[in-house]
MMTF fields as JSON, N, C-alpha, C and O atoms, coordinates in Angstrom:
{
  "mmtfVersion": "1.0.0",
  "mmtfProducer": "UNKNOWN",
  "numBonds": 287,
  "numAtoms": 288,
  "numGroups": 72,
  "numChains": 1,
  "numModels": 1,
  "chainsPerModel": [1],
  "groupsPerChain": [72],
  "chainIdList": ["A"],
  "bondAtomList": [4, 2, 8, 6, 12, 10, 16, 14, 20, 18, 24, 22, 28, 26, 32, 30, 36, 34, 40, 38, 44, 42, 48, 46, 52, 50, 56, 54, 60, 58, 64, 62, 68, 66, 72, 70, 76, 74, 80, 78, 84, 82, 88, 86, 92, 90, 96, 94, 100, 98, 104, 102, 108, 106, 112, 110, 116, 114, 120, 118, 124, 122, 128, 126, 132, 130, 136, 134, 140, 138, 144, 142, 148, 146, 152, 150, 156, 154, 160, 158, 164, 162, 168, 166, 172, 170, 176, 174, 180, 178, 184, 182, 188, 186, 192, 190, 196, 194, 200, 198, 204, 202, 208, 206, 212, 210, 216, 214, 220, 218, 224, 222, 228, 226, 232, 230, 236, 234, 240, 238, 244, 242, 248, 246, 252, 250, 256, 254, 260, 258, 264, 262, 268, 266, 272, 270, 276, 274, 280, 278, 284, 282],
  "bondOrderList": [1, 1, 1, 1, 1, 1, 1, 1, 1, 1, 1, 1, 1, 1, 1, 1, 1, 1, 1, 1, 1, 1, 1, 1, 1, 1, 1, 1, 1, 1, 1, 1, 1, 1, 1, 1, 1, 1, 1, 1, 1, 1, 1, 1, 1, 1, 1, 1, 1, 1, 1, 1, 1, 1, 1, 1, 1, 1, 1, 1, 1, 1, 1, 1, 1, 1, 1, 1, 1, 1, 1],
  "groupList": [{"groupName": "MET", "atomNameList": ["N", "CA", "C", "O"], "elementList": ["N", "C", "C", "O"], "formalChargeList": [0, 0, 0, 0], "bondAtomList": [1, 0, 2, 1, 3, 2], "bondOrderList": [1, 1, 2], "singleLetterCode": "M", "chemCompType": "L-PEPTIDE LINKING"}, {"groupName": "ASN", "atomNameList": ["N", "CA", "C", "O"], "elementList": ["N", "C", "C", "O"], "formalChargeList": [0, 0, 0, 0], "bondAtomList": [1, 0, 2, 1, 3, 2], "bondOrderList": [1, 1, 2], "singleLetterCode": "N", "chemCompType": "L-PEPTIDE LINKING"}, {"groupName": "SER", "atomNameList": ["N", "CA", "C", "O"], "elementList": ["N", "C", "C", "O"], "formalChargeList": [0, 0, 0, 0], "bondAtomList": [1, 0, 2, 1, 3, 2], "bondOrderList": [1, 1, 2], "singleLetterCode": "S", "chemCompType": "L-PEPTIDE LINKING"}, {"groupName": "THR", "atomNameList": ["N", "CA", "C", "O"], "elementList": ["N", "C", "C", "O"], "formalChargeList": [0, 0, 0, 0], "bondAtomList": [1, 0, 2, 1, 3, 2], "bondOrderList": [1, 1, 2], "singleLetterCode": "T", "chemCompType": "L-PEPTIDE LINKING"}, {"groupName": "ASP", "atomNameList": ["N", "CA", "C", "O"], "elementList": ["N", "C", "C", "O"], "formalChargeList": [0, 0, 0, 0], "bondAtomList": [1, 0, 2, 1, 3, 2], "bondOrderList": [1, 1, 2], "singleLetterCode": "D", "chemCompType": "L-PEPTIDE LINKING"}, {"groupName": "ARG", "atomNameList": ["N", "CA", "C", "O"], "elementList": ["N", "C", "C", "O"], "formalChargeList": [0, 0, 0, 0], "bondAtomList": [1, 0, 2, 1, 3, 2], "bondOrderList": [1, 1, 2], "singleLetterCode": "R", "chemCompType": "L-PEPTIDE LINKING"}, {"groupName": "VAL", "atomNameList": ["N", "CA", "C", "O"], "elementList": ["N", "C", "C", "O"], "formalChargeList": [0, 0, 0, 0], "bondAtomList": [1, 0, 2, 1, 3, 2], "bondOrderList": [1, 1, 2], "singleLetterCode": "V", "chemCompType": "L-PEPTIDE LINKING"}, {"groupName": "HIS", "atomNameList": ["N", "CA", "C", "O"], "elementList": ["N", "C", "C", "O"], "formalChargeList": [0, 0, 0, 0], "bondAtomList": [1, 0, 2, 1, 3, 2], "bondOrderList": [1, 1, 2], "singleLetterCode": "H", "chemCompType": "L-PEPTIDE LINKING"}, {"groupName": "GLU", "atomNameList": ["N", "CA", "C", "O"], "elementList": ["N", "C", "C", "O"], "formalChargeList": [0, 0, 0, 0], "bondAtomList": [1, 0, 2, 1, 3, 2], "bondOrderList": [1, 1, 2], "singleLetterCode": "E", "chemCompType": "L-PEPTIDE LINKING"}, {"groupName": "TYR", "atomNameList": ["N", "CA", "C", "O"], "elementList": ["N", "C", "C", "O"], "formalChargeList": [0, 0, 0, 0], "bondAtomList": [1, 0, 2, 1, 3, 2], "bondOrderList": [1, 1, 2], "singleLetterCode": "Y", "chemCompType": "L-PEPTIDE LINKING"}, {"groupName": "LEU", "atomNameList": ["N", "CA", "C", "O"], "elementList": ["N", "C", "C", "O"], "formalChargeList": [0, 0, 0, 0], "bondAtomList": [1, 0, 2, 1, 3, 2], "bondOrderList": [1, 1, 2], "singleLetterCode": "L", "chemCompType": "L-PEPTIDE LINKING"}, {"groupName": "ALA", "atomNameList": ["N", "CA", "C", "O"], "elementList": ["N", "C", "C", "O"], "formalChargeList": [0, 0, 0, 0], "bondAtomList": [1, 0, 2, 1, 3, 2], "bondOrderList": [1, 1, 2], "singleLetterCode": "A", "chemCompType": "L-PEPTIDE LINKING"}, {"groupName": "LYS", "atomNameList": ["N", "CA", "C", "O"], "elementList": ["N", "C", "C", "O"], "formalChargeList": [0, 0, 0, 0], "bondAtomList": [1, 0, 2, 1, 3, 2], "bondOrderList": [1, 1, 2], "singleLetterCode": "K", "chemCompType": "L-PEPTIDE LINKING"}, {"groupName": "ILE", "atomNameList": ["N", "CA", "C", "O"], "elementList": ["N", "C", "C", "O"], "formalChargeList": [0, 0, 0, 0], "bondAtomList": [1, 0, 2, 1, 3, 2], "bondOrderList": [1, 1, 2], "singleLetterCode": "I", "chemCompType": "L-PEPTIDE LINKING"}, {"groupName": "GLY", "atomNameList": ["N", "CA", "C", "O"], "elementList": ["N", "C", "C", "O"], "formalChargeList": [0, 0, 0, 0], "bondAtomList": [1, 0, 2, 1, 3, 2], "bondOrderList": [1, 1, 2], "singleLetterCode": "G", "chemCompType": "PEPTIDE LINKING"}, {"groupName": "GLN", "atomNameList": ["N", "CA", "C", "O"], "elementList": ["N", "C", "C", "O"], "formalChargeList": [0, 0, 0, 0], "bondAtomList": [1, 0, 2, 1, 3, 2], "bondOrderList": [1, 1, 2], "singleLetterCode": "Q", "chemCompType": "L-PEPTIDE LINKING"}, {"groupName": "TRP", "atomNameList": ["N", "CA", "C", "O"], "elementList": ["N", "C", "C", "O"], "formalChargeList": [0, 0, 0, 0], "bondAtomList": [1, 0, 2, 1, 3, 2], "bondOrderList": [1, 1, 2], "singleLetterCode": "W", "chemCompType": "L-PEPTIDE LINKING"}],
  "groupTypeList": [0, 1, 2, 3, 4, 4, 1, 5, 3, 3, 1, 1, 6, 0, 5, 7, 8, 9, 5, 6, 10, 2, 4, 11, 8, 12, 11, 2, 0, 12, 11, 13, 12, 4, 12, 14, 11, 8, 10, 10, 4, 10, 13, 8, 14, 15, 14, 11, 2, 5, 8, 10, 2, 13, 11, 5, 3, 12, 3, 8, 8, 11, 6, 0, 16, 11, 6, 12, 7, 13, 3, 12],
  "groupIdList": [1, 2, 3, 4, 5, 6, 7, 8, 9, 10, 11, 12, 13, 14, 15, 16, 17, 18, 19, 20, 21, 22, 23, 24, 25, 26, 27, 28, 29, 30, 31, 32, 33, 34, 35, 36, 37, 38, 39, 40, 41, 42, 43, 44, 45, 46, 47, 48, 49, 50, 51, 52, 53, 54, 55, 56, 57, 58, 59, 60, 61, 62, 63, 64, 65, 66, 67, 68, 69, 70, 71, 72],
  "secStructList": [7, 7, 6, 6, 7, 4, 4, 4, 4, 1, 1, 7, 1, 1, 7, 1, 7, 7, 7, 7, 7, 7, 2, 2, 2, 2, 2, 2, 2, 2, 2, 2, 2, 2, 2, 2, 2, 2, 2, 2, 2, 2, 2, 2, 6, 6, 7, 7, 7, 2, 2, 2, 2, 2, 2, 2, 2, 2, 2, 2, 2, 2, 2, 2, 2, 2, 2, 2, 2, 2, 2, 7],
  "xCoordList": [25.062, 26.048, 27.244, 27.077, 28.407, 29.632, 29.731, 29.476, 30.096, 30.133, 31.226, 31.198, 32.184, 33.217, 32.916, 33.712, 31.778, 31.374, 30.901, 30.14, 31.352, 30.93, 29.425, 28.858, 28.768, 27.321, 26.522, 25.302, 27.194, 26.497, 25.917, 25.084, 26.357, 25.902, 24.53, 23.968, 23.982, 22.699, 21.565, 21.756, 20.399, 19.157, 19.227, 18.911, 19.635, 19.675, 18.71, 18.829, 17.758, 16.722, 17.173, 16.642, 18.129, 18.513, 19.562, 19.411, 20.594, 21.636, 21.446, 21.626, 21.091, 20.734, 21.943, 21.836, 23.081, 24.273, 25.445, 25.742, 26.084, 27.297, 28.409, 28.167, 29.606, 30.739, 31.446, 31.398, 32.085, 32.836, 34.124, 34.845, 34.401, 35.576, 36.828, 36.767, 37.961, 39.235, 39.569, 38.958, 40.525, 40.946, 41.497, 41.262, 42.225, 42.771, 41.652, 41.727, 40.608, 39.467, 38.725, 38.31, 38.563, 37.908, 38.698, 38.121, 40.015, 40.863, 40.783, 40.734, 40.77, 40.66, 39.336, 39.289, 38.256, 36.934, 36.851, 36.312, 37.38, 37.373, 38.202, 37.785, 39.364, 40.232, 39.542, 39.61, 38.887, 38.173, 37.054, 36.893, 36.289, 35.204, 35.729, 35.142, 36.824, 37.417, 37.896, 37.658, 38.572, 39.061, 37.892, 37.95, 36.829, 35.639, 35.017, 34.618, 34.935, 34.381, 35.264, 34.763, 36.57, 37.503, 37.29, 37.268, 37.135, 36.885, 35.535, 35.43, 34.501, 33.188, 33.266, 32.647, 34.02, 34.189, 34.857, 34.462, 35.867, 36.562, 35.618, 35.609, 34.83, 33.868, 32.824, 32.484, 32.316, 31.298, 31.784, 30.991, 33.084, 33.639, 33.786, 34.196, 33.456, 33.629, 32.391, 32.438, 31.296, 30.075, 29.018, 28.964, 28.175, 27.071, 26.964, 26.971, 26.867, 26.649, 26.245, 26.372, 25.765, 25.412, 26.641, 26.563, 27.785, 29.012, 29.439, 29.874, 29.312, 29.677, 28.7, 29.092, 27.44, 26.449, 26.81, 26.718, 27.216, 27.637, 28.897, 29.016, 29.832, 31.068, 30.769, 31.382, 29.824, 29.439, 28.842, 29.202, 27.93, 27.288, 28.307, 28.254, 29.231, 30.231, 31.203, 31.671, 31.511, 32.369, 31.676, 32.28, 30.405, 29.632, 29.562, 29.674, 29.378, 29.295, 30.637, 30.661, 31.733, 33.054, 33.313, 33.824, 32.962, 33.134, 32.261, 32.715, 31.015, 30.103, 30.684, 30.695, 31.17, 31.69, 32.961, 33.161, 33.823, 35.057, 34.746, 35.366, 33.791, 33.393, 32.713, 32.928, 31.908, 31.242, 32.273, 32.097, 33.359, 34.433, 34.994, 35.233, 35.201, 35.789, 34.826, 35.247, 33.559, 32.583, 31.942, 31.149, 32.268, 31.612, 31.995, 31.52],
  "yCoordList": [8.894, 8.727, 7.967, 6.979, 8.423, 7.775, 6.385, 6.223, 5.393, 4.018, 3.785, 2.778, 4.69, 4.541, 5.36, 5.369, 6.044, 6.857, 5.949, 5.008, 6.234, 5.424, 5.501, 4.601, 6.558, 6.699, 5.711, 5.63, 4.949, 3.944, 2.861, 2.066, 2.832, 1.801, 2.11, 1.27, 3.281, 3.649, 3.537, 3.771, 3.181, 3.209, 2.405, 2.926, 1.153, 0.282, -0.872, -1.591, -1.054, -2.063, -3.48, -4.431, -3.647, -4.996, -5.617, -6.762, -4.893, -5.404, -4.727, -3.515, -5.487, -4.916, -4.565, -3.773, -5.149, -4.833, -4.584, -5.399, -3.474, -3.147, -3.009, -2.72, -3.214, -2.893, -1.702, -1.52, -0.914, 0.223, -0.31, -1.093, 0.122, -0.359, 0.401, 1.575, -0.295, 0.367, 1.277, 1.171, 2.156, 3.033, 2.222, 2.572, 1.145, 0.288, -0.393, -0.508, -0.851, -1.486, -0.474, -0.791, 0.733, 1.785, 2.084, 2.246, 2.157, 2.442, 1.307, 1.559, 0.059, -1.093, -1.085, -1.317, -0.818, -0.798, 0.301, 0.082, 1.468, 2.567, 2.208, 2.481, 1.603, 1.229, 0.211, 0.324, -0.77, -1.783, -1.128, -1.413, -0.262, 0.417, 1.332, 1.408, 2.022, 2.903, 2.103, 2.5, 0.977, 0.142, -0.461, -0.569, -0.856, -1.368, -0.318, -0.613, 0.911, 2.01, 2.289, 2.589, 2.19, 2.395, 1.34, 1.661, 0.09, -0.98, -0.793, -0.993, -0.413, -0.173, 0.933, 0.829, 1.992, 3.075, 2.566, 2.934, 1.719, 1.157, 0.27, 0.333, -0.549, -1.422, -0.591, -0.895, 0.461, 1.322, 1.917, 2.117, 2.203, 2.81, 1.855, 2.267, 0.586, -0.417, -0.6, -1.313, 0.033, -0.113, -0.874, -0.815, -1.594, -2.328, -3.713, -3.873, -4.7, -6.075, -6.902, -6.459, -8.085, -8.995, -9.296, -9.342, -9.502, -9.828, -8.689, -8.928, -7.454, -6.31, -6.126, -5.71, -6.434, -6.385, -7.379, -7.063, -8.57, -9.585, -9.119, -9.296, -8.528, -8.029, -6.965, -6.959, -6.06, -5.036, -5.687, -5.34, -6.63, -7.305, -8.041, -7.969, -8.744, -9.51, -8.595, -8.936, -7.439, -6.472, -5.957, -5.892, -5.591, -5.133, -6.218, -5.933, -7.453, -8.578, -8.784, -9.018, -8.7, -8.874, -7.811, -8.116, -6.574, -5.497, -5.766, -5.612, -6.167, -6.443, -7.495, -7.306, -8.614, -9.701, -9.29, -9.665, -8.53, -8.082, -7.136, -7.227, -6.238, -5.327, -6.101, -5.805, -7.074, -7.891, -8.593, -8.699, -9.077, -9.704, -8.734, -9.104, -7.491, -6.497, -6.141, -5.973, -6.026, -5.512, -6.578, -6.255, -7.841, -8.899, -8.882, -9.713],
  "zCoordList": [45.612, 46.651, 46.075, 45.36, 46.384, 45.939, 46.562, 47.755, 45.775, 46.275, 47.305, 48.012, 47.403, 48.421, 49.675, 50.614, 49.695, 50.839, 51.981, 51.757, 53.192, 54.344, 54.581, 55.2, 54.102, 54.284, 53.443, 53.588, 52.555, 51.767, 52.668, 52.233, 53.919, 54.852, 55.444, 56.148, 55.178, 55.771, 54.764, 53.571, 55.246, 54.471, 53.171, 52.101, 53.26, 52.091, 52.322, 53.314, 51.414, 51.613, 51.294, 51.868, 50.402, 49.991, 50.91, 51.336, 51.209, 52.089, 53.429, 53.549, 54.415, 55.703, 56.561, 57.497, 56.245, 57.02, 56.072, 55.199, 56.259, 55.532, 56.547, 57.719, 56.096, 56.948, 56.309, 55.093, 57.117, 56.614, 55.998, 56.616, 54.777, 54.062, 54.495, 54.862, 54.443, 54.713, 53.531, 52.467, 53.72, 52.631, 51.463, 50.306, 51.748, 50.679, 49.909, 48.686, 50.611, 49.939, 49.071, 47.957, 49.58, 48.796, 47.53, 46.454, 47.66, 46.504, 45.486, 44.282, 45.959, 45.057, 44.319, 43.111, 45.047, 44.433, 43.374, 42.289, 43.685, 42.721, 41.495, 40.37, 41.694, 40.573, 39.666, 38.442, 40.255, 39.461, 38.653, 37.467, 39.288, 38.587, 37.488, 36.408, 37.757, 36.744, 35.538, 34.397, 35.781, 34.681, 33.905, 32.68, 34.615, 33.943, 33.042, 31.916, 33.541, 32.739, 31.528, 30.444, 31.714, 30.604, 29.519, 28.33, 29.928, 28.963, 28.274, 27.064, 29.026, 28.412, 27.37, 26.311, 27.656, 26.68, 25.407, 24.301, 25.569, 24.413, 23.597, 22.367, 24.28, 23.601, 22.858, 21.715, 23.508, 22.892, 21.577, 20.657, 21.478, 20.284, 19.111, 18.025, 19.313, 18.266, 17.393, 16.39, 17.765, 16.981, 17.764, 18.992, 17.018, 17.648, 17.031, 15.811, 17.897, 17.451, 18.665, 19.806, 18.404, 19.492, 20.339, 21.567, 19.671, 20.384, 21.313, 22.44, 20.831, 21.659, 22.816, 23.907, 22.579, 23.649, 24.752, 25.939, 24.354, 25.328, 26.05, 27.263, 25.322, 25.93, 26.984, 28.051, 26.688, 27.663, 28.907, 30.031, 28.7, 29.828, 30.68, 31.908, 30.049, 30.794, 31.53, 32.616, 30.952, 31.632, 32.889, 33.96, 32.748, 33.906, 34.973, 36.166, 34.543, 35.479, 36.197, 37.405, 35.469, 36.074, 37.14, 38.217, 36.835, 37.811, 39.033, 40.167, 38.809, 39.92, 40.855, 42.071, 40.292, 41.126, 41.846, 43.002, 41.191, 41.833, 43.0, 44.059, 42.801, 43.873, 44.994, 46.17, 44.65, 45.666, 46.542, 47.755, 45.916, 46.698, 47.728, 48.877, 47.308, 48.221, 49.341, 50.486, 49.036, 50.008, 50.878, 51.763, 50.644, 51.435, 52.877, 53.651]
}
């Protein structure tokens, strides 16, 4: 299911209440996720190392927190 779909509010075991997002909030959430994916792709192209692993994790975490701000 698309994360900007209003149906994301149904049948979720962890978060019992969702609110329907405005179109602007949906656009912001999509933009943040798209930019996060773009950065992850760039990081992936650099090879493999502990530092890059941390960079991937922190990028995912940053996107998560930014989206959480929008959806709260």
